[in-house]
N, C-alpha and C positions, 0 to 999 in steps of 0.2 A: 400458457400462463395459468390456465385453470388447473392443469395437472400439478404445476408447482404449488399452487395454493392448497391443493388437496393432499399433499404429502404430510403425514403426521410427524415425521422425524426430520431433524436437521440434516443428517447425512444423506437422506433421500432427496431433500430439496437442493442440496449442493450440486448434485449431478445435473439438475435442470438449470442451475445458475449459469453454468458455462454455455449450455445450449442457447439460453436466452441472451447471454452477453454477445454471442456472435450475431444474433439478429439485431440487437441494439437499437431498436427504433424508439420513438417517444413513449409508446405504451410500456415497453420494457423498462425504460427509465423511470416511469411513474411507479411501476411495481417495485423496483429496487429502492427508489428514494423513499417511498412510503414505508417500506419495511425497515430501512435504516433509521428513519426518523420517527418510527412508531406512529405512522399515519393510519388512515382508514384501511381496515382489512388486515392490519398487522396482528400477528400472534404475540403472546407474551414471550419474551426471551428469558429462558432460564439460564442460570449461571453456566451450566455445562454446555449450553448451546451458543455461548458468546462468540465462539470462533466462526459461527455462521455469518455474523456481521462482517468479519474480516474478509471472508470469502466473497461476500456481496460487494465489498469495496474493490477487491481485485477484479471482479466482474465488471464493475462500473468503470474501472480503468481500461479494460479491453473495449468496452462499449464506447468510451470517450475517444477512441481512435477515429470514429466517424460521427459521433453524436455530441453536439455542442452543449446540450443540457447536462450530459454526464460530465463533461470537462468542467463546466462552471460549478457543478456540485462539488467536485473534488477540490477546486481552488478555494472553496469556502471551508471544506471539511478538514483542511490541514491545521485548523485552529481548534485547540481544546475548548476554548470559550464558545465557539460556534456550536459544538456538540452540546455544551451545557445548556444552551438556549433551545436547541432543536430536539434533543433526545431526552425524554423524561422516562425514567425506569418505572416499570410497574411492580417490580419486586419490592418487598418491604425493606430489604437491606440493600443499600447501594454500595458497591465496592469502590473504595478509593482508587483512582487512577484509570477508571474506564474511559473517561473522555480523552485522556492522553494516549491511551492505547489505540482508540479509534482514529485520533489525529495522526498517529504514527503510521497506521495502516493506510490512511488516505494519502500520506506523503509518498509511500511506496507505490500505491495504485496510480498516482499522478504520473509516475514514470512509465507505467504500462500504456499510457495514452499515445505514446510515440509522437507527441506534438512538440514542435520547436518551442512553443510558448512555455511548455513545462520546463525546458532547459533554462529559460530566462528566470522563471520563478525559483528554480533551484539555485541559480547563481546569486539571486537576491537573498535567498534564505542563508546561503553560506556567508554572506557579508553581514546580514542583519538578523541572524538566527534568533537573537533574544526577543525580537518582535513577534515571533511565532510561538513563544512559550507563554502559557497561561500566567498572567500576572498574579492570579489568585493562588496558584499552586505550581511554581516552577518545576517541581519534581515530576509533575505529570508527563513532561516531555524531556526527561533528562537524557534520553538517547537521541536527541534531535540530530546531532551531527551524523551519527550512523544511519539514521533514517534517511536523511537527505543524500548521503553517499549511496545508499541502496537504491533510492529513487532515481538518482542519476545513472546508476548502472543499468537499472531496468529500462530507462529511457533509451540508452544507447543500443541495447539489445533489441528492444521493440522497434526502434526506427530501422534497424537492419533487417529484422525478420517479419515485421508486421504482425498480423494475427496468426501467421504461421508459427509464431513462438508458442502458441497454445494448442497446436494441432494434435500433439501427442500427449497432452496433459501439461498443466502449468509447470514451468521450470523443468522441463524435460531435458534429455541429454544434449540436444542441439542448443537449447537456451543456455545450459550450463557452459558449454564450450565457448560460445560467443561471449558469455559473461566473463569467463576467465581471460579471454583475449583482451577485453576492455580493462579489466583489473590491472593487467600487466602493461598496458599502454602508458604513454607519457601522461595523458590526461587522467587515466585511472590511478596512477601512482600519486599524482598531485592531490587528487581527492582523498586517497587513502591516508596521505600524510596530514591532510586537514582534519579528518575524523579520528585519526590515531596519531597524535603529536608524538614526536620522538622523545621529547623531554618527559612526557607522562607515561609512555609505554616503551621504555628502552629495551625490555625483554623481547617485545614483538619484533622490533627492528633488528635486534641481534640475531634472531632466528627467523628472518623473513622467509627464507626458502622453505622452512618447515611449515610456516603459516600458510603459504600458498599451496603446499602439498596437502595440508589438511583441508583447505577450501575445495581442492579438486576432488577429494574423496567423498564429499557430501554435496547435497543439493541445498542451496540456501538462497 
Protein backbone atom coordinates (compact mmCIF):
# COMPACT_ATOMS: atom_id res chain seq x y z
CA UNK A 1 0.00 0.00 0.00
CA UNK A 2 2.95 2.29 0.64
CA UNK A 3 4.14 1.70 -2.92
CA UNK A 4 0.66 2.54 -4.21
CA UNK A 5 0.65 5.85 -2.33
CA UNK A 6 4.13 6.70 -3.56
CA UNK A 7 3.28 6.38 -7.26
CA UNK A 8 3.17 9.88 -8.79
CA UNK A 9 1.01 9.01 -11.82
CA UNK A 10 -2.46 7.50 -12.11
CA UNK A 11 -1.44 4.82 -14.63
CA UNK A 12 1.26 3.63 -12.24
CA UNK A 13 -1.18 3.41 -9.34
CA UNK A 14 -3.67 1.43 -11.42
CA UNK A 15 -1.25 -1.50 -11.72
CA UNK A 16 -1.13 -1.72 -7.94
CA UNK A 17 -4.92 -1.38 -7.72
CA UNK A 18 -5.48 -4.90 -9.07
CA UNK A 19 -2.80 -6.43 -6.86
CA UNK A 20 -4.37 -4.84 -3.79
CA UNK A 21 -7.89 -5.81 -4.88
CA UNK A 22 -6.83 -9.47 -4.81
CA UNK A 23 -5.65 -9.03 -1.22
CA UNK A 24 -8.90 -7.28 -0.39
CA UNK A 25 -8.58 -7.03 3.38
CA UNK A 26 -9.99 -4.21 5.52
CA UNK A 27 -6.81 -2.15 5.22
CA UNK A 28 -7.07 -2.23 1.44
CA UNK A 29 -10.73 -1.32 1.69
CA UNK A 30 -9.86 1.75 3.75
CA UNK A 31 -7.22 2.77 1.22
CA UNK A 32 -9.67 2.46 -1.68
CA UNK A 33 -12.62 4.08 0.11
CA UNK A 34 -10.54 7.03 1.34
CA UNK A 35 -9.29 7.58 -2.18
CA UNK A 36 -12.76 7.38 -3.69
CA UNK A 37 -14.29 9.65 -1.07
CA UNK A 38 -11.35 12.07 -0.96
CA UNK A 39 -10.59 11.06 2.59
CA UNK A 40 -7.34 11.30 4.59
CA UNK A 41 -4.23 10.81 2.48
CA UNK A 42 -5.98 11.23 -0.86
CA UNK A 43 -4.38 13.16 -3.66
CA UNK A 44 -6.15 15.78 -5.73
CA UNK A 45 -7.85 14.12 -8.70
CA UNK A 46 -7.19 15.98 -11.91
CA UNK A 47 -9.69 15.82 -14.76
CA UNK A 48 -7.42 13.58 -16.84
CA UNK A 49 -7.07 11.13 -13.95
CA UNK A 50 -10.79 10.69 -13.33
CA UNK A 51 -10.66 7.24 -14.92
CA UNK A 52 -8.55 6.12 -11.96
CA UNK A 53 -11.63 6.35 -9.74
CA UNK A 54 -13.52 4.06 -12.10
CA UNK A 55 -10.69 1.52 -11.92
CA UNK A 56 -10.72 1.78 -8.13
CA UNK A 57 -14.43 0.97 -8.19
CA UNK A 58 -13.77 -2.10 -10.35
CA UNK A 59 -11.12 -3.10 -7.82
CA UNK A 60 -13.66 -2.58 -5.05
CA UNK A 61 -15.96 -4.96 -6.92
CA UNK A 62 -13.29 -7.67 -7.03
CA UNK A 63 -12.54 -7.08 -3.36
CA UNK A 64 -16.24 -7.33 -2.51
CA UNK A 65 -16.21 -11.01 -3.47
CA UNK A 66 -14.75 -11.66 -0.01
CA UNK A 67 -14.94 -8.31 1.79
CA UNK A 68 -18.27 -7.23 3.30
CA UNK A 69 -17.15 -3.62 3.73
CA UNK A 70 -16.43 -3.39 0.01
CA UNK A 71 -19.82 -4.82 -0.86
CA UNK A 72 -21.66 -2.40 1.44
CA UNK A 73 -19.70 0.49 -0.04
CA UNK A 74 -20.88 -0.41 -3.53
CA UNK A 75 -24.52 -0.80 -2.50
CA UNK A 76 -24.40 2.84 -1.39
CA UNK A 77 -22.27 4.04 -4.30
CA UNK A 78 -24.89 3.18 -6.95
CA UNK A 79 -26.68 6.42 -6.02
CA UNK A 80 -25.51 9.74 -7.55
CA UNK A 81 -26.81 11.55 -4.48
CA UNK A 82 -24.61 9.43 -2.22
CA UNK A 83 -21.58 10.59 -4.20
CA UNK A 84 -22.77 14.16 -3.99
CA UNK A 85 -22.61 13.94 -0.20
CA UNK A 86 -19.46 11.84 0.08
CA UNK A 87 -17.23 13.18 -2.69
CA UNK A 88 -16.24 16.84 -2.73
CA UNK A 89 -14.04 17.90 -5.60
CA UNK A 90 -10.92 19.92 -4.99
CA UNK A 91 -10.74 21.28 -8.53
CA UNK A 92 -12.08 24.79 -9.01
CA UNK A 93 -14.32 23.66 -11.85
CA UNK A 94 -16.65 20.74 -11.19
CA UNK A 95 -17.82 18.96 -14.31
CA UNK A 96 -21.53 18.20 -14.55
CA UNK A 97 -22.31 14.50 -14.51
CA UNK A 98 -19.39 13.22 -12.46
CA UNK A 99 -21.61 11.84 -9.72
CA UNK A 100 -23.71 9.96 -12.25
CA UNK A 101 -20.60 8.57 -13.91
CA UNK A 102 -19.31 7.24 -10.59
CA UNK A 103 -22.71 5.75 -9.77
CA UNK A 104 -22.73 4.03 -13.17
CA UNK A 105 -19.28 2.57 -12.50
CA UNK A 106 -20.43 1.39 -9.07
CA UNK A 107 -23.40 -0.43 -10.61
CA UNK A 108 -21.06 -2.37 -12.90
CA UNK A 109 -18.57 -2.99 -10.07
CA UNK A 110 -21.38 -4.43 -7.97
CA UNK A 111 -21.66 -7.16 -10.57
CA UNK A 112 -17.99 -8.03 -10.15
CA UNK A 113 -18.70 -8.94 -6.52
CA UNK A 114 -20.16 -12.28 -7.69
CA UNK A 115 -22.63 -12.11 -4.79
CA UNK A 116 -26.16 -13.40 -4.99
CA UNK A 117 -27.33 -10.30 -3.11
CA UNK A 118 -26.14 -8.20 -6.04
CA UNK A 119 -28.57 -10.06 -8.29
CA UNK A 120 -31.43 -9.15 -5.94
CA UNK A 121 -30.38 -5.50 -6.11
CA UNK A 122 -30.24 -5.59 -9.92
CA UNK A 123 -33.69 -7.16 -10.12
CA UNK A 124 -35.03 -4.42 -7.86
CA UNK A 125 -33.31 -1.74 -9.91
CA UNK A 126 -34.83 -3.15 -13.07
CA UNK A 127 -38.29 -2.80 -11.57
CA UNK A 128 -37.73 0.47 -9.70
CA UNK A 129 -34.95 2.08 -11.70
CA UNK A 130 -36.29 5.59 -11.25
CA UNK A 131 -35.56 5.35 -7.52
CA UNK A 132 -31.85 5.08 -8.28
CA UNK A 133 -31.69 8.17 -10.47
CA UNK A 134 -30.78 11.44 -8.81
CA UNK A 135 -33.98 13.47 -8.32
CA UNK A 136 -31.88 16.60 -8.63
CA UNK A 137 -30.55 15.78 -12.07
CA UNK A 138 -32.09 12.69 -13.70
CA UNK A 139 -29.80 13.05 -16.70
CA UNK A 140 -26.84 12.06 -14.51
CA UNK A 141 -27.84 8.42 -14.76
CA UNK A 142 -29.57 8.44 -18.12
CA UNK A 143 -27.91 5.17 -19.06
CA UNK A 144 -29.17 3.39 -15.95
CA UNK A 145 -30.80 0.55 -17.89
CA UNK A 146 -27.60 -0.33 -19.72
CA UNK A 147 -25.57 0.01 -16.52
CA UNK A 148 -27.80 -2.49 -14.74
CA UNK A 149 -27.69 -4.82 -17.75
CA UNK A 150 -23.89 -4.65 -17.75
CA UNK A 151 -23.80 -5.19 -13.99
CA UNK A 152 -25.97 -8.28 -14.33
CA UNK A 153 -23.74 -9.62 -17.10
CA UNK A 154 -20.63 -9.06 -15.00
CA UNK A 155 -22.34 -10.79 -12.09
CA UNK A 156 -23.09 -13.93 -14.06
CA UNK A 157 -19.54 -14.14 -15.41
CA UNK A 158 -17.94 -13.40 -12.03
CA UNK A 159 -20.07 -16.02 -10.31
CA UNK A 160 -18.86 -18.53 -12.89
CA UNK A 161 -15.19 -17.56 -12.90
CA UNK A 162 -14.62 -16.00 -9.46
CA UNK A 163 -11.43 -13.98 -9.21
CA UNK A 164 -10.10 -16.04 -12.08
CA UNK A 165 -11.97 -13.61 -14.31
CA UNK A 166 -9.21 -11.12 -13.59
CA UNK A 167 -6.21 -13.43 -13.68
CA UNK A 168 -5.11 -12.33 -17.15
CA UNK A 169 -6.37 -8.79 -16.93
CA UNK A 170 -9.83 -7.40 -16.42
CA UNK A 171 -12.25 -8.44 -19.15
CA UNK A 172 -9.76 -10.74 -20.85
CA UNK A 173 -10.57 -13.36 -23.52
CA UNK A 174 -12.14 -15.92 -21.18
CA UNK A 175 -14.23 -13.23 -19.50
CA UNK A 176 -15.39 -12.09 -22.93
CA UNK A 177 -16.29 -15.63 -23.99
CA UNK A 178 -18.37 -16.29 -20.88
CA UNK A 179 -19.92 -12.86 -21.23
CA UNK A 180 -21.11 -13.60 -24.76
CA UNK A 181 -22.53 -16.94 -23.62
CA UNK A 182 -24.66 -15.13 -21.06
CA UNK A 183 -25.69 -12.41 -23.54
CA UNK A 184 -27.15 -15.05 -25.84
CA UNK A 185 -28.82 -17.06 -23.05
CA UNK A 186 -32.54 -16.78 -22.35
CA UNK A 187 -31.92 -14.58 -19.32
CA UNK A 188 -29.37 -12.49 -21.20
CA UNK A 189 -31.78 -11.84 -24.06
CA UNK A 190 -34.50 -10.90 -21.58
CA UNK A 191 -32.23 -8.31 -20.02
CA UNK A 192 -31.09 -7.09 -23.45
CA UNK A 193 -34.72 -6.56 -24.43
CA UNK A 194 -35.25 -4.59 -21.21
CA UNK A 195 -32.32 -2.23 -21.77
CA UNK A 196 -32.86 -2.03 -25.55
CA UNK A 197 -36.65 -2.00 -26.12
CA UNK A 198 -37.68 -3.10 -29.60
CA UNK A 199 -40.01 -0.15 -30.04
CA UNK A 200 -37.21 2.34 -29.36
CA UNK A 201 -34.37 0.51 -31.11
CA UNK A 202 -35.98 -1.27 -34.11
CA UNK A 203 -32.74 -1.07 -36.10
CA UNK A 204 -30.83 -2.96 -33.42
CA UNK A 205 -33.32 -5.80 -33.40
CA UNK A 206 -33.50 -5.91 -37.19
CA UNK A 207 -29.73 -6.45 -37.35
CA UNK A 208 -29.31 -8.38 -34.10
CA UNK A 209 -26.89 -10.87 -35.62
CA UNK A 210 -24.57 -8.08 -36.71
CA UNK A 211 -24.89 -6.45 -33.28
CA UNK A 212 -23.66 -9.61 -31.58
CA UNK A 213 -20.87 -9.99 -34.11
CA UNK A 214 -19.72 -6.46 -33.28
CA UNK A 215 -19.85 -7.28 -29.57
CA UNK A 216 -17.67 -10.36 -30.11
CA UNK A 217 -15.05 -8.30 -31.94
CA UNK A 218 -14.45 -6.01 -29.03
CA UNK A 219 -13.91 -6.19 -25.27
CA UNK A 220 -16.64 -4.27 -23.41
